mmCIF file as gemmi writes it, N, C-alpha and C atoms, coordinates in Angstrom:
data_model
loop_
_atom_site.group_PDB
_atom_site.id
_atom_site.type_symbol
_atom_site.label_atom_id
_atom_site.label_alt_id
_atom_site.label_comp_id
_atom_site.label_asym_id
_atom_site.label_entity_id
_atom_site.label_seq_id
_atom_site.pdbx_PDB_ins_code
_atom_site.Cartn_x
_atom_site.Cartn_y
_atom_site.Cartn_z
_atom_site.occupancy
_atom_site.B_iso_or_equiv
_atom_site.pdbx_formal_charge
_atom_site.auth_seq_id
_atom_site.auth_asym_id
_atom_site.pdbx_PDB_model_num
ATOM 1 N N . UNK Axp A 1 ? 0.816 -1.153 -0.003 1 0 ? 1 A 1
ATOM 2 C CA . UNK Axp A 1 ? 0.052 0.018 0.007 1 0 ? 1 A 1
ATOM 3 C C . UNK Axp A 1 ? 0.874 1.246 -0.141 1 0 ? 1 A 1
ATOM 4 N N . UNK Axp A 2 ? 0.765 2.076 -1.062 1 0 ? 2 A 1
ATOM 5 C CA . UNK Axp A 2 ? 1.63 3.291 -1.043 1 0 ? 2 A 1
ATOM 6 C C . UNK Axp A 2 ? 1.127 4.306 0.003 1 0 ? 2 A 1
ATOM 7 N N . UNK Axp A 3 ? 2.093 5.29 0.247 1 0 ? 3 A 1
ATOM 8 C CA . UNK Axp A 3 ? 1.776 6.191 1.323 1 0 ? 3 A 1
ATOM 9 C C . UNK Axp A 3 ? 0.535 7.1 1.02 1 0 ? 3 A 1
ATOM 10 N N . UNK Axp A 4 ? 0.415 7.531 -0.222 1 0 ? 4 A 1
ATOM 11 C CA . UNK Axp A 4 ? -0.728 8.361 -0.51 1 0 ? 4 A 1
ATOM 12 C C . UNK Axp A 4 ? -2.054 7.781 -0.355 1 0 ? 4 A 1
ATOM 13 N N . UNK Axp A 5 ? -2.206 6.385 -0.894 1 0 ? 5 A 1
ATOM 14 C CA . UNK Axp A 5 ? -3.416 5.532 -0.658 1 0 ? 5 A 1
ATOM 15 C C . UNK Axp A 5 ? -3.689 5.417 0.681 1 0 ? 5 A 1
ATOM 16 N N . UNK Axp A 6 ? -2.681 4.994 1.592 1 0 ? 6 A 1
ATOM 17 C CA . UNK Axp A 6 ? -2.943 4.98 3.105 1 0 ? 6 A 1
ATOM 18 C C . UNK Axp A 6 ? -3.375 6.178 3.77 1 0 ? 6 A 1
ATOM 19 N N . UNK Axp A 7 ? -2.811 7.263 3.436 1 0 ? 7 A 1
ATOM 20 C CA . UNK Axp A 7 ? -3.336 8.588 4.052 1 0 ? 7 A 1
ATOM 21 C C . UNK Axp A 7 ? -4.599 8.862 3.608 1 0 ? 7 A 1
ATOM 22 N N . UNK Axp A 8 ? -5.112 8.666 2.379 1 0 ? 8 A 1
ATOM 23 C CA . UNK Axp A 8 ? -6.462 8.892 1.923 1 0 ? 8 A 1
ATOM 24 C C . UNK Axp A 8 ? -7.496 7.892 2.605 1 0 ? 8 A 1
ATOM 25 N N . UNK Axp A 9 ? -7.02 6.536 2.699 1 0 ? 9 A 1
ATOM 26 C CA . UNK Axp A 9 ? -7.82 5.534 3.364 1 0 ? 9 A 1
ATOM 27 C C . UNK Axp A 9 ? -8.086 5.992 4.821 1 0 ? 9 A 1
ATOM 28 N N . UNK Axp A 10 ? -7.032 6.327 5.615 1 0 ? 10 A 1
ATOM 29 C CA . UNK Axp A 10 ? -7.26 6.694 6.967 1 0 ? 10 A 1
ATOM 30 C C . UNK Axp A 10 ? -8.033 7.982 7.137 1 0 ? 10 A 1
ATOM 31 N N . UNK Axp A 11 ? -7.952 8.872 6.076 1 0 ? 11 A 1
ATOM 32 C CA . UNK Axp A 11 ? -8.782 10.014 6.179 1 0 ? 11 A 1
ATOM 33 C C . UNK Axp A 11 ? -10.236 9.732 5.982 1 0 ? 11 A 1
ATOM 34 N N . UNK Axp A 12 ? -10.495 8.803 5.019 1 0 ? 12 A 1
ATOM 35 C CA . UNK Axp A 12 ? -11.88 8.311 4.788 1 0 ? 12 A 1
ATOM 36 C C . UNK Axp A 12 ? -12.518 7.736 5.985 1 0 ? 12 A 1
ATOM 37 N N . UNK Axp A 13 ? -11.732 6.883 6.717 1 0 ? 13 A 1
ATOM 38 C CA . UNK Axp A 13 ? -12.211 6.12 7.973 1 0 ? 13 A 1
ATOM 39 C C . UNK Axp A 13 ? -12.524 7.178 9.097 1 0 ? 13 A 1
ATOM 40 N N . UNK Axp A 14 ? -11.532 8.216 9.162 1 0 ? 14 A 1
ATOM 41 C CA . UNK Axp A 14 ? -11.779 9.197 10.157 1 0 ? 14 A 1
ATOM 42 C C . UNK Axp A 14 ? -13.006 9.905 9.818 1 0 ? 14 A 1
ATOM 43 N N . UNK Axp A 15 ? -13.344 10.304 8.695 1 0 ? 15 A 1
ATOM 44 C CA . UNK Axp A 15 ? -14.666 11.09 8.265 1 0 ? 15 A 1
ATOM 45 C C . UNK Axp A 15 ? -15.755 10.107 8.541 1 0 ? 15 A 1
ATOM 46 N N . UNK Axp A 16 ? -15.807 8.834 8.161 1 0 ? 16 A 1
ATOM 47 C CA . UNK Axp A 16 ? -16.913 7.981 8.423 1 0 ? 16 A 1
ATOM 48 C C . UNK Axp A 16 ? -17.105 7.816 9.955 1 0 ? 16 A 1
ATOM 49 N N . UNK Axp A 17 ? -16.085 7.861 10.845 1 0 ? 17 A 1
ATOM 50 C CA . UNK Axp A 17 ? -16.263 7.727 12.099 1 0 ? 17 A 1
ATOM 51 C C . UNK Axp A 17 ? -16.902 9.089 12.891 1 0 ? 17 A 1
ATOM 52 N N . UNK Axp A 18 ? -16.418 10.053 12.257 1 0 ? 18 A 1
ATOM 53 C CA . UNK Axp A 18 ? -17.037 11.326 12.717 1 0 ? 18 A 1
ATOM 54 C C . UNK Axp A 18 ? -18.361 11.526 12.381 1 0 ? 18 A 1
ATOM 55 N N . UNK Axp A 19 ? -18.74 10.982 11.132 1 0 ? 19 A 1
ATOM 56 C CA . UNK Axp A 19 ? -20.253 11.103 10.667 1 0 ? 19 A 1
ATOM 57 C C . UNK Axp A 19 ? -21.081 10.286 11.521 1 0 ? 19 A 1
ATOM 58 N N . UNK Axp A 20 ? -20.521 8.998 11.859 1 0 ? 20 A 1
ATOM 59 C CA . UNK Axp A 20 ? -21.331 8.138 12.683 1 0 ? 20 A 1
ATOM 60 C C . UNK Axp A 20 ? -21.452 8.706 14.096 1 0 ? 20 A 1
ATOM 61 N N . UNK Axp A 21 ? -20.515 9.258 14.678 1 0 ? 21 A 1
ATOM 62 C CA . UNK Axp A 21 ? -20.61 9.882 16.103 1 0 ? 21 A 1
ATOM 63 C C . UNK Axp A 21 ? -21.523 11.015 16.037 1 0 ? 21 A 1
ATOM 64 N N . UNK Axp A 22 ? -21.593 11.922 15.083 1 0 ? 22 A 1
ATOM 65 C CA . UNK Axp A 22 ? -22.368 13.038 15.088 1 0 ? 22 A 1
ATOM 66 C C . UNK Axp A 22 ? -23.943 12.784 14.666 1 0 ? 22 A 1
ATOM 67 N N . UNK Axp A 23 ? -24.064 11.547 13.968 1 0 ? 23 A 1
ATOM 68 C CA . UNK Axp A 23 ? -25.452 11.237 13.597 1 0 ? 23 A 1
ATOM 69 C C . UNK Axp A 23 ? -26.019 10.06 14.304 1 0 ? 23 A 1
ATOM 70 N N . UNK Axp A 24 ? -25.603 9.815 15.536 1 0 ? 24 A 1
ATOM 71 C CA . UNK Axp A 24 ? -25.982 8.728 16.26 1 0 ? 24 A 1
ATOM 72 C C . UNK Axp A 24 ? -27.504 9.067 16.79 1 0 ? 24 A 1
ATOM 73 N N . UNK Axp A 25 ? -28.365 7.951 16.962 1 0 ? 25 A 1
ATOM 74 C CA . UNK Axp A 25 ? -29.598 8.235 17.454 1 0 ? 25 A 1
ATOM 75 C C . UNK Axp A 25 ? -29.743 9.007 18.677 1 0 ? 25 A 1
ATOM 76 N N . UNK Axp A 26 ? -30.663 9.92 18.623 1 0 ? 26 A 1
ATOM 77 C CA . UNK Axp A 26 ? -30.736 10.641 19.991 1 0 ? 26 A 1
ATOM 78 C C . UNK Axp A 26 ? -31.417 9.651 21.075 1 0 ? 26 A 1
ATOM 79 N N . UNK Axp A 27 ? -30.976 9.87 22.339 1 0 ? 27 A 1
ATOM 80 C CA . UNK Axp A 27 ? -31.394 9.196 23.479 1 0 ? 27 A 1
ATOM 81 C C . UNK Axp A 27 ? -32.832 9.406 23.773 1 0 ? 27 A 1
ATOM 82 N N . UNK Axp A 28 ? -33.551 8.288 24.024 1 0 ? 28 A 1
ATOM 83 C CA . UNK Axp A 28 ? -34.939 8.573 24.121 1 0 ? 28 A 1
ATOM 84 C C . UNK Axp A 28 ? -35.22 9.489 25.281 1 0 ? 28 A 1
ATOM 85 N N . UNK Axp A 29 ? -36.302 10.154 25.289 1 0 ? 29 A 1
ATOM 86 C CA . UNK Axp A 29 ? -36.763 11.106 26.084 1 0 ? 29 A 1
ATOM 87 C C . UNK Axp A 29 ? -37.655 10.472 27.159 1 0 ? 29 A 1
ATOM 88 N N . UNK Axp A 30 ? -37.67 11.254 28.296 1 0 ? 30 A 1
ATOM 89 C CA . UNK Axp A 30 ? -38.466 10.876 29.477 1 0 ? 30 A 1
ATOM 90 C C . UNK Axp A 30 ? -39.435 12.078 29.685 1 0 ? 30 A 1
ATOM 91 N N . UNK Axp A 31 ? -40.616 11.683 30.219 1 0 ? 31 A 1
ATOM 92 C CA . UNK Axp A 31 ? -41.755 12.727 30.359 1 0 ? 31 A 1
ATOM 93 C C . UNK Axp A 31 ? -42.174 12.63 31.859 1 0 ? 31 A 1
ATOM 94 N N . UNK Axp A 32 ? -42.203 13.859 32.485 1 0 ? 32 A 1
ATOM 95 C CA . UNK Axp A 32 ? -42.558 13.905 33.893 1 0 ? 32 A 1
ATOM 96 C C . UNK Axp A 32 ? -43.356 15.124 34.098 1 0 ? 32 A 1
ATOM 97 N N . UNK Axp A 33 ? -43.671 15.342 35.465 1 0 ? 33 A 1
ATOM 98 C CA . UNK Axp A 33 ? -44.522 16.394 35.824 1 0 ? 33 A 1
ATOM 99 C C . UNK Axp A 33 ? -43.992 17.72 35.165 1 0 ? 33 A 1
ATOM 100 N N . UNK Axp A 34 ? -44.827 18.389 34.561 1 0 ? 34 A 1
ATOM 101 C CA . UNK Axp A 34 ? -44.486 19.725 33.981 1 0 ? 34 A 1
ATOM 102 C C . UNK Axp A 34 ? -44.267 19.531 32.324 1 0 ? 34 A 1
ATOM 103 N N . UNK Axp A 35 ? -44.007 18.318 31.876 1 0 ? 35 A 1
ATOM 104 C CA . UNK Axp A 35 ? -43.862 18.066 30.501 1 0 ? 35 A 1
ATOM 105 C C . UNK Axp A 35 ? -45.199 18.333 29.828 1 0 ? 35 A 1
ATOM 106 N N . UNK Axp A 36 ? -45.087 18.537 28.428 1 0 ? 36 A 1
ATOM 107 C CA . UNK Axp A 36 ? -46.224 18.728 27.594 1 0 ? 36 A 1
ATOM 108 C C . UNK Axp A 36 ? -45.905 18.416 26.263 1 0 ? 36 A 1
ATOM 109 N N . UNK Axp A 37 ? -46.851 18.318 25.4 1 0 ? 37 A 1
ATOM 110 C CA . UNK Axp A 37 ? -46.739 18.063 23.958 1 0 ? 37 A 1
ATOM 111 C C . UNK Axp A 37 ? -47.435 16.745 23.304 1 0 ? 37 A 1
ATOM 112 N N . UNK Axp A 38 ? -47.147 16.515 22.202 1 0 ? 38 A 1
ATOM 113 C CA . UNK Axp A 38 ? -47.888 15.28 21.548 1 0 ? 38 A 1
ATOM 114 C C . UNK Axp A 38 ? -47.634 13.981 22.179 1 0 ? 38 A 1
ATOM 115 N N . UNK Axp A 39 ? -46.407 13.715 22.729 1 0 ? 39 A 1
ATOM 116 C CA . UNK Axp A 39 ? -46.038 12.432 23.339 1 0 ? 39 A 1
ATOM 117 C C . UNK Axp A 39 ? -46.891 12.326 24.732 1 0 ? 39 A 1
ATOM 118 N N . UNK Axp A 40 ? -46.957 13.423 25.422 1 0 ? 40 A 1
ATOM 119 C CA . UNK Axp A 40 ? -47.794 13.438 26.746 1 0 ? 40 A 1
ATOM 120 C C . UNK Axp A 40 ? -49.133 13.141 26.301 1 0 ? 40 A 1
ATOM 121 N N . UNK Axp A 41 ? -49.727 13.735 25.289 1 0 ? 41 A 1
ATOM 122 C CA . UNK Axp A 41 ? -51.087 13.373 24.865 1 0 ? 41 A 1
ATOM 123 C C . UNK Axp A 41 ? -51.265 11.808 24.603 1 0 ? 41 A 1
ATOM 124 N N . UNK Axp A 42 ? -50.224 11.326 23.83 1 0 ? 42 A 1
ATOM 125 C CA . UNK Axp A 42 ? -50.321 9.936 23.452 1 0 ? 42 A 1
ATOM 126 C C . UNK Axp A 42 ? -50.317 9.044 24.887 1 0 ? 42 A 1
ATOM 127 N N . UNK Axp A 43 ? -49.42 9.418 25.872 1 0 ? 43 A 1
ATOM 128 C CA . UNK Axp A 43 ? -49.313 8.866 27.161 1 0 ? 43 A 1
ATOM 129 C C . UNK Axp A 43 ? -50.718 8.811 27.881 1 0 ? 43 A 1
ATOM 130 N N . UNK Axp A 44 ? -51.272 10.078 27.837 1 0 ? 44 A 1
ATOM 131 C CA . UNK Axp A 44 ? -52.675 10.23 28.461 1 0 ? 44 A 1
ATOM 132 C C . UNK Axp A 44 ? -53.722 9.343 27.685 1 0 ? 44 A 1
ATOM 133 N N . UNK Axp A 45 ? -53.735 9.265 26.468 1 0 ? 45 A 1
ATOM 134 C CA . UNK Axp A 45 ? -54.721 8.479 25.678 1 0 ? 45 A 1
ATOM 135 C C . UNK Axp A 45 ? -54.558 7.084 26.039 1 0 ? 45 A 1
ATOM 136 N N . UNK Axp A 46 ? -53.236 6.556 26.014 1 0 ? 46 A 1
ATOM 137 C CA . UNK Axp A 46 ? -53.083 5.128 26.302 1 0 ? 46 A 1
ATOM 138 C C . UNK Axp A 46 ? -53.569 4.838 27.704 1 0 ? 46 A 1
ATOM 139 N N . UNK Axp A 47 ? -52.951 5.653 28.642 1 0 ? 47 A 1
ATOM 140 C CA . UNK Axp A 47 ? -53.42 5.311 30.07 1 0 ? 47 A 1
ATOM 141 C C . UNK Axp A 47 ? -54.911 5.499 30.254 1 0 ? 47 A 1
ATOM 142 N N . UNK Axp A 48 ? -55.536 6.257 29.641 1 0 ? 48 A 1
ATOM 143 C CA . UNK Axp A 48 ? -57.036 6.41 29.649 1 0 ? 48 A 1
ATOM 144 C C . UNK Axp A 48 ? -57.659 5.134 29.046 1 0 ? 48 A 1
ATOM 145 N N . UNK Axp A 49 ? -57.096 4.557 27.952 1 0 ? 49 A 1
ATOM 146 C CA . UNK Axp A 49 ? -57.686 3.515 27.374 1 0 ? 49 A 1
ATOM 147 C C . UNK Axp A 49 ? -57.492 2.191 28.235 1 0 ? 49 A 1
ATOM 148 N N . UNK Axp A 50 ? -56.454 2.207 28.83 1 0 ? 50 A 1
ATOM 149 C CA . UNK Axp A 50 ? -56.139 1.038 29.822 1 0 ? 50 A 1
ATOM 150 C C . UNK Axp A 50 ? -56.679 1.162 31.19 1 0 ? 50 A 1
ATOM 151 N N . UNK Axp A 51 ? -57.414 2.341 31.46 1 0 ? 51 A 1
ATOM 152 C CA . UNK Axp A 51 ? -58.261 2.647 32.74 1 0 ? 51 A 1
ATOM 153 C C . UNK Axp A 51 ? -57.374 3.16 33.802 1 0 ? 51 A 1
ATOM 154 N N . UNK Axp A 52 ? -56.183 3.639 33.675 1 0 ? 52 A 1
ATOM 155 C CA . UNK Axp A 52 ? -55.277 4.175 34.641 1 0 ? 52 A 1
ATOM 156 C C . UNK Axp A 52 ? -55.621 5.772 34.7 1 0 ? 52 A 1
ATOM 157 N N . UNK Axp A 53 ? -56.017 6.378 33.71 1 0 ? 53 A 1
ATOM 158 C CA . UNK Axp A 53 ? -56.051 7.983 33.449 1 0 ? 53 A 1
ATOM 159 C C . UNK Axp A 53 ? -57.525 8.206 33.403 1 0 ? 53 A 1
ATOM 160 N N . UNK Axp A 54 ? -57.974 9.178 34.337 1 0 ? 54 A 1
ATOM 161 C CA . UNK Axp A 54 ? -59.436 9.557 34.19 1 0 ? 54 A 1
ATOM 162 C C . UNK Axp A 54 ? -59.473 11.034 34.046 1 0 ? 54 A 1
ATOM 163 N N . UNK Axp A 55 ? -58.474 11.808 34.027 1 0 ? 55 A 1
ATOM 164 C CA . UNK Axp A 55 ? -58.619 13.19 33.732 1 0 ? 55 A 1
ATOM 165 C C . UNK Axp A 55 ? -58.799 13.398 32.118 1 0 ? 55 A 1
ATOM 166 N N . UNK Axp A 56 ? -58.665 14.837 31.942 1 0 ? 56 A 1
ATOM 167 C CA . UNK Axp A 56 ? -58.911 15.428 30.487 1 0 ? 56 A 1
ATOM 168 C C . UNK Axp A 56 ? -57.561 15.213 29.812 1 0 ? 56 A 1
ATOM 169 N N . UNK Axp A 57 ? -57.669 14.665 28.608 1 0 ? 57 A 1
ATOM 170 C CA . UNK Axp A 57 ? -56.632 14.55 27.728 1 0 ? 57 A 1
ATOM 171 C C . UNK Axp A 57 ? -56.14 16.067 27.242 1 0 ? 57 A 1
ATOM 172 N N . UNK Axp A 58 ? -55.294 16.62 27.902 1 0 ? 58 A 1
ATOM 173 C CA . UNK Axp A 58 ? -54.891 17.969 27.477 1 0 ? 58 A 1
ATOM 174 C C . UNK Axp A 58 ? -53.427 18.214 27.166 1 0 ? 58 A 1
ATOM 175 N N . UNK Axp A 59 ? -52.577 17.07 26.987 1 0 ? 59 A 1
ATOM 176 C CA . UNK Axp A 59 ? -51.195 17.086 26.593 1 0 ? 59 A 1
ATOM 177 C C . UNK Axp A 59 ? -50.358 17.788 27.611 1 0 ? 59 A 1
ATOM 178 N N . UNK Axp A 60 ? -50.77 17.906 28.856 1 0 ? 60 A 1
ATOM 179 C CA . UNK Axp A 60 ? -49.958 18.486 29.943 1 0 ? 60 A 1
ATOM 180 C C . UNK Axp A 60 ? -49.862 17.341 31.049 1 0 ? 60 A 1
ATOM 181 N N . UNK Axp A 61 ? -48.445 17.051 31.375 1 0 ? 61 A 1
ATOM 182 C CA . UNK Axp A 61 ? -48.216 16.07 32.35 1 0 ? 61 A 1
ATOM 183 C C . UNK Axp A 61 ? -48.316 16.617 33.83 1 0 ? 61 A 1
ATOM 184 N N . UNK Axp A 62 ? -49.623 16.485 34.309 1 0 ? 62 A 1
ATOM 185 C CA . UNK Axp A 62 ? -49.847 17.121 35.624 1 0 ? 62 A 1
ATOM 186 C C . UNK Axp A 62 ? -49.953 16.058 36.727 1 0 ? 62 A 1
ATOM 187 N N . UNK Axp A 63 ? -50.592 16.391 37.738 1 0 ? 63 A 1
ATOM 188 C CA . UNK Axp A 63 ? -50.78 15.452 38.797 1 0 ? 63 A 1
ATOM 189 C C . UNK Axp A 63 ? -51.52 14.09 38.632 1 0 ? 63 A 1
ATOM 190 N N . UNK Axp A 64 ? -52.466 14.289 37.778 1 0 ? 64 A 1
ATOM 191 C CA . UNK Axp A 64 ? -53.283 12.874 37.473 1 0 ? 64 A 1
ATOM 192 C C . UNK Axp A 64 ? -52.574 12.053 36.534 1 0 ? 64 A 1
ATOM 193 N N . UNK Axp A 65 ? -51.709 12.714 35.426 1 0 ? 65 A 1
ATOM 194 C CA . UNK Axp A 65 ? -51.024 11.862 34.662 1 0 ? 65 A 1
ATOM 195 C C . UNK Axp A 65 ? -49.879 11.15 35.436 1 0 ? 65 A 1
ATOM 196 N N . UNK Axp A 66 ? -49.253 11.892 36.412 1 0 ? 66 A 1
ATOM 197 C CA . UNK Axp A 66 ? -48.26 11.322 37.34 1 0 ? 66 A 1
ATOM 198 C C . UNK Axp A 66 ? -48.828 10.173 38.106 1 0 ? 66 A 1
ATOM 199 N N . UNK Axp A 67 ? -49.853 10.387 38.547 1 0 ? 67 A 1
ATOM 200 C CA . UNK Axp A 67 ? -50.541 9.251 39.378 1 0 ? 67 A 1
ATOM 201 C C . UNK Axp A 67 ? -50.957 8.028 38.445 1 0 ? 67 A 1
ATOM 202 N N . UNK Axp A 68 ? -51.301 8.408 37.18 1 0 ? 68 A 1
ATOM 203 C CA . UNK Axp A 68 ? -51.648 7.196 36.398 1 0 ? 68 A 1
ATOM 204 C C . UNK Axp A 68 ? -50.325 6.475 35.971 1 0 ? 68 A 1
ATOM 205 N N . UNK Axp A 69 ? -49.303 7.311 35.504 1 0 ? 69 A 1
ATOM 206 C CA . UNK Axp A 69 ? -48.106 6.505 35.244 1 0 ? 69 A 1
ATOM 207 C C . UNK Axp A 69 ? -47.485 5.706 36.371 1 0 ? 69 A 1
ATOM 208 N N . UNK Axp A 70 ? -47.696 6.22 37.639 1 0 ? 70 A 1
ATOM 209 C CA . UNK Axp A 70 ? -47.236 5.443 38.762 1 0 ? 70 A 1
ATOM 210 C C . UNK Axp A 70 ? -48 4.208 38.974 1 0 ? 70 A 1
ATOM 211 N N . UNK Axp A 71 ? -49.315 4.26 38.823 1 0 ? 71 A 1
ATOM 212 C CA . UNK Axp A 71 ? -50.166 2.963 38.98 1 0 ? 71 A 1
ATOM 213 C C . UNK Axp A 71 ? -49.851 1.997 37.843 1 0 ? 71 A 1
ATOM 214 N N . UNK Axp A 72 ? -49.536 2.632 36.624 1 0 ? 72 A 1
ATOM 215 C CA . UNK Axp A 72 ? -49.187 1.692 35.458 1 0 ? 72 A 1
ATOM 216 C C . UNK Axp A 72 ? -47.975 0.855 35.827 1 0 ? 72 A 1
ATOM 217 N N . UNK Axp A 73 ? -47.017 1.704 36.431 1 0 ? 73 A 1
ATOM 218 C CA . UNK Axp A 73 ? -45.682 1.292 36.652 1 0 ? 73 A 1
ATOM 219 C C . UNK Axp A 73 ? -45.799 0.02 37.851 1 0 ? 73 A 1
ATOM 220 N N . UNK Axp A 74 ? -46.569 0.346 38.826 1 0 ? 74 A 1
ATOM 221 C CA . UNK Axp A 74 ? -46.878 -0.621 39.949 1 0 ? 74 A 1
ATOM 222 C C . UNK Axp A 74 ? -47.343 -1.749 39.349 1 0 ? 74 A 1
ATOM 223 N N . UNK Axp A 75 ? -48.479 -1.765 38.589 1 0 ? 75 A 1
ATOM 224 C CA . UNK Axp A 75 ? -49.171 -2.9 38.129 1 0 ? 75 A 1
ATOM 225 C C . UNK Axp A 75 ? -48.201 -3.694 37.264 1 0 ? 75 A 1
ATOM 226 N N . UNK Axp A 76 ? -47.265 -3.23 36.621 1 0 ? 76 A 1
ATOM 227 C CA . UNK Axp A 76 ? -46.347 -3.989 35.572 1 0 ? 76 A 1
ATOM 228 C C . UNK Axp A 76 ? -45.037 -4.258 36.243 1 0 ? 76 A 1
ATOM 229 N N . UNK Axp A 77 ? -44.897 -4.194 37.622 1 0 ? 77 A 1
ATOM 230 C CA . UNK Axp A 77 ? -43.575 -4.511 38.136 1 0 ? 77 A 1
ATOM 231 C C . UNK Axp A 77 ? -42.534 -3.529 37.795 1 0 ? 77 A 1
ATOM 232 N N . UNK Axp A 78 ? -42.777 -2.364 37.625 1 0 ? 78 A 1
ATOM 233 C CA . UNK Axp A 78 ? -41.664 -1.382 37.242 1 0 ? 78 A 1
ATOM 234 C C . UNK Axp A 78 ? -41.434 -0.428 38.396 1 0 ? 78 A 1
ATOM 235 N N . UNK Axp A 79 ? -40.332 0.296 38.464 1 0 ? 79 A 1
ATOM 236 C CA . UNK Axp A 79 ? -40 1.228 39.538 1 0 ? 79 A 1
ATOM 237 C C . UNK Axp A 79 ? -41.067 2.308 39.53 1 0 ? 79 A 1
ATOM 238 N N . UNK Axp A 80 ? -41.902 2.517 40.495 1 0 ? 80 A 1
ATOM 239 C CA . UNK Axp A 80 ? -43.02 3.484 40.462 1 0 ? 80 A 1
ATOM 240 C C . UNK Axp A 80 ? -42.544 4.844 40.798 1 0 ? 80 A 1
ATOM 241 N N . UNK Axp A 81 ? -41.904 5.565 39.826 1 0 ? 81 A 1
ATOM 242 C CA . UNK Axp A 81 ? -41.327 6.793 39.97 1 0 ? 81 A 1
ATOM 243 C C . UNK Axp A 81 ? -42.298 7.879 39.223 1 0 ? 81 A 1
ATOM 244 N N . UNK Axp A 82 ? -43.243 7.559 38.636 1 0 ? 82 A 1
ATOM 245 C CA . UNK Axp A 82 ? -44.077 8.516 37.866 1 0 ? 82 A 1
ATOM 246 C C . UNK Axp A 82 ? -43.529 9.274 36.758 1 0 ? 82 A 1
ATOM 247 N N . UNK Axp A 83 ? -42.392 8.741 36.237 1 0 ? 83 A 1
ATOM 248 C CA . UNK Axp A 83 ? -41.741 9.288 35.098 1 0 ? 83 A 1
ATOM 249 C C . UNK Axp A 83 ? -42.066 8.381 33.838 1 0 ? 83 A 1
ATOM 250 N N . UNK Axp A 84 ? -42.49 8.754 32.754 1 0 ? 84 A 1
ATOM 251 C CA . UNK Axp A 84 ? -42.748 8.041 31.619 1 0 ? 84 A 1
ATOM 252 C C . UNK Axp A 84 ? -41.655 8.172 30.743 1 0 ? 84 A 1
ATOM 253 N N . UNK Axp A 85 ? -40.971 6.96 30.342 1 0 ? 85 A 1
ATOM 254 C CA . UNK Axp A 85 ? -39.754 6.86 29.421 1 0 ? 85 A 1
ATOM 255 C C . UNK Axp A 85 ? -39.453 5.579 28.944 1 0 ? 85 A 1
ATOM 256 N N . UNK Axp A 86 ? -38.296 5.445 28.615 1 0 ? 86 A 1
ATOM 257 C CA . UNK Axp A 86 ? -37.827 4.038 28.108 1 0 ? 86 A 1
ATOM 258 C C . UNK Axp A 86 ? -38.063 2.926 29.091 1 0 ? 86 A 1
ATOM 259 N N . UNK Axp A 87 ? -37.762 3.201 30.245 1 0 ? 87 A 1
ATOM 260 C CA . UNK Axp A 87 ? -37.935 2.113 31.336 1 0 ? 87 A 1
ATOM 261 C C . UNK Axp A 87 ? -39.527 1.75 31.444 1 0 ? 87 A 1
ATOM 262 N N . UNK Axp A 88 ? -40.431 2.61 31.215 1 0 ? 88 A 1
ATOM 263 C CA . UNK Axp A 88 ? -41.639 2.353 31.421 1 0 ? 88 A 1
ATOM 264 C C . UNK Axp A 88 ? -42.423 1.753 30.187 1 0 ? 88 A 1
ATOM 265 N N . UNK Axp A 89 ? -41.778 1.748 29.228 1 0 ? 89 A 1
ATOM 266 C CA . UNK Axp A 89 ? -42.42 1.023 27.739 1 0 ? 89 A 1
ATOM 267 C C . UNK Axp A 89 ? -42 -0.413 28.123 1 0 ? 89 A 1
ATOM 268 N N . UNK Axp A 90 ? -43.092 -1.087 28.634 1 0 ? 90 A 1
ATOM 269 C CA . UNK Axp A 90 ? -43.015 -2.438 29.182 1 0 ? 90 A 1
ATOM 270 C C . UNK Axp A 90 ? -43.75 -3.462 28.303 1 0 ? 90 A 1
ATOM 271 N N . UNK Axp A 91 ? -42.94 -4.389 27.695 1 0 ? 91 A 1
ATOM 272 C CA . UNK Axp A 91 ? -43.448 -5.447 26.96 1 0 ? 91 A 1
ATOM 273 C C . UNK Axp A 91 ? -44.241 -4.862 25.799 1 0 ? 91 A 1
ATOM 274 N N . UNK Axp A 92 ? -45.567 -5.371 25.642 1 0 ? 92 A 1
ATOM 275 C CA . UNK Axp A 92 ? -46.458 -4.842 24.567 1 0 ? 92 A 1
ATOM 276 C C . UNK Axp A 92 ? -47.043 -3.56 24.889 1 0 ? 92 A 1
ATOM 277 N N . UNK Axp A 93 ? -46.967 -3.062 26.212 1 0 ? 93 A 1
ATOM 278 C CA . UNK Axp A 93 ? -47.738 -1.897 26.765 1 0 ? 93 A 1
ATOM 279 C C . UNK Axp A 93 ? -46.713 -0.762 26.456 1 0 ? 93 A 1
ATOM 280 N N . UNK Axp A 94 ? -46.711 -0.184 25.109 1 0 ? 94 A 1
ATOM 281 C CA . UNK Axp A 94 ? -45.75 0.863 24.902 1 0 ? 94 A 1
ATOM 282 C C . UNK Axp A 94 ? -46.495 2.188 25.318 1 0 ? 94 A 1
ATOM 283 N N . UNK Axp A 95 ? -46.057 2.666 26.42 1 0 ? 95 A 1
ATOM 284 C CA . UNK Axp A 95 ? -46.59 3.891 26.92 1 0 ? 95 A 1
ATOM 285 C C . UNK Axp A 95 ? -46.233 5.074 26.116 1 0 ? 95 A 1
ATOM 286 N N . UNK Axp A 96 ? -44.962 5.249 25.83 1 0 ? 96 A 1
ATOM 287 C CA . UNK Axp A 96 ? -44.548 6.58 25.175 1 0 ? 96 A 1
ATOM 288 C C . UNK Axp A 96 ? -44.105 6.329 23.582 1 0 ? 96 A 1
ATOM 289 N N . UNK Axp A 97 ? -43.619 5.022 23.199 1 0 ? 97 A 1
ATOM 290 C CA . UNK Axp A 97 ? -42.963 4.929 21.954 1 0 ? 97 A 1
ATOM 291 C C . UNK Axp A 97 ? -43.693 3.699 21.397 1 0 ? 97 A 1
ATOM 292 N N . UNK Axp A 98 ? -43.818 3.744 20.085 1 0 ? 98 A 1
ATOM 293 C CA . UNK Axp A 98 ? -44.097 2.435 19.318 1 0 ? 98 A 1
ATOM 294 C C . UNK Axp A 98 ? -45.654 2.369 19.37 1 0 ? 98 A 1
ATOM 295 N N . UNK Axp A 99 ? -46.074 1.205 18.645 1 0 ? 99 A 1
ATOM 296 C CA . UNK Axp A 99 ? -47.641 0.877 18.819 1 0 ? 99 A 1
ATOM 297 C C . UNK Axp A 99 ? -47.995 0.338 20.137 1 0 ? 99 A 1
ATOM 298 N N . UNK Axp A 100 ? -49.269 0.593 20.339 1 0 ? 100 A 1
ATOM 299 C CA . UNK Axp A 100 ? -49.93 0.244 21.745 1 0 ? 100 A 1
ATOM 300 C C . UNK Axp A 100 ? -49.813 -1.236 21.955 1 0 ? 100 A 1
């Protein structure tokens, strides 16, 4: 392997590694008291359909949403911290991510 080819090869490898590092998938978010938005709405809708949430579906993670998430976590053997996130997506019961 000549020197010019080797330098170009290693430069290409460095560029690929840099691109992989900067375009890595984002870490999944967690939702807790005070959060709001479409994912919170989805959480409320799913918890309501499953009988945990009885409040208004308003896209705001308030006291009732926290209580419903905690009840869901207890029922499914998860740490009952009232935070909806990757650890709360339990088996087929996808609270935040993926299909119901």
